[in-house]
N, C-alpha and C positions, 0 to 999 in steps of 0.2 A: 562885334569886332572893334567897335569904338572904344578908345581908351587903352588899347593894347600896344599902340605904337611906342609910347614912352618906355614900357617894359622892354620891348624888343630892341629899341635903339640903345637903351641903357645897358643891355646885356649882350651886345653884338659879339663881345669877346668870347661868349660861350660857343659861338659857331665857328671860331677860328682855330681852335685847338684840335689836333688830330685824334685825341682819345676822348673827346666829348661827343655824345650823340647829337646829331643835327636837329636843331630846334626850328620848326617851321612857323608855328603860330601859338599865341597864347590867347585864349578866349575867356573873358571874365563875365560872369553873370552876377546877379545880386547875391546869390548864396554860394556859388562855386567858381572855381578856376579850372579850365581845361587846357592841357598842354598837348599840342600836336607835334610829334617828333618822328624822326625816321624809324621805321620798323627794324628791330634787331632780333633776328630769329635764333640767336645762339643761346638763349636762356639766361638765367641770372647767375652772377658770379658765385653766389652762395651755394648753388647746386654743383657748380664745377669744383669748388673747394671741397665739398663733402665727398665728391667722387674721387678726388686725389688726396684725401687727408693723409693716408699712409705715406705717400710720396712727399707731401709737404712737410710732414714731421721729420722724415729723413733729411730733407734739404735743410730744414731749420737746424737740426742737430749738427749736421756737417758744417753749415755756415757758422754756427756758434763756436764750434771747435776751432775753425780757422781764425775767427776774430780773437778768441782767447789766446791762441798761439801767437798771433801778431802782437797782442797786448803784452804778453810775457816777453817776447823778443824786444819790444820797445822799452820795457822797464829795465832790461839788461843792457840797453844802449845799442842794440842791433837793429839796423834798418834794412829790410829786404827791398831792393830796388826793381825787382822783376816779378811782381805778384801776378799770377795767372793760374788758371786751373791746371795747366801742365806741370806747375811746380808744387803741387800737392799730390801725394800718393795715398792710396787707401790700404790700410793694414788688414789683409784678409784673415790674419790669425786672431785678430781682436774679437771679443764677444760682440761688440757693436762696431759697425764699420767706422773706424776712426781714421781721420785724414792726418797726414804728416807732412809738414813743410819740408821741401828740399832746397 
């Protein structure tokens, strides 16, 4: 445990942010470094992403359509001052669910 204090005190900010896993201790040996942190039983983000890849692709496509629409409006000198999900509608007749700005 000797020699770990400088690392922990130097990286205290790691323990203050809400989306960072809590770090308890860093143990250094001659050949290894061991990190002791809070157990998070939810699995890896990579697995979650693969489970929801279809949903993520749809969200990405929809978000891209929204950004492209806003870019087009801005190029034409139009500024929408009330952007929110309620002001985009989905065209059910389109081959791919396309969103339309209202």
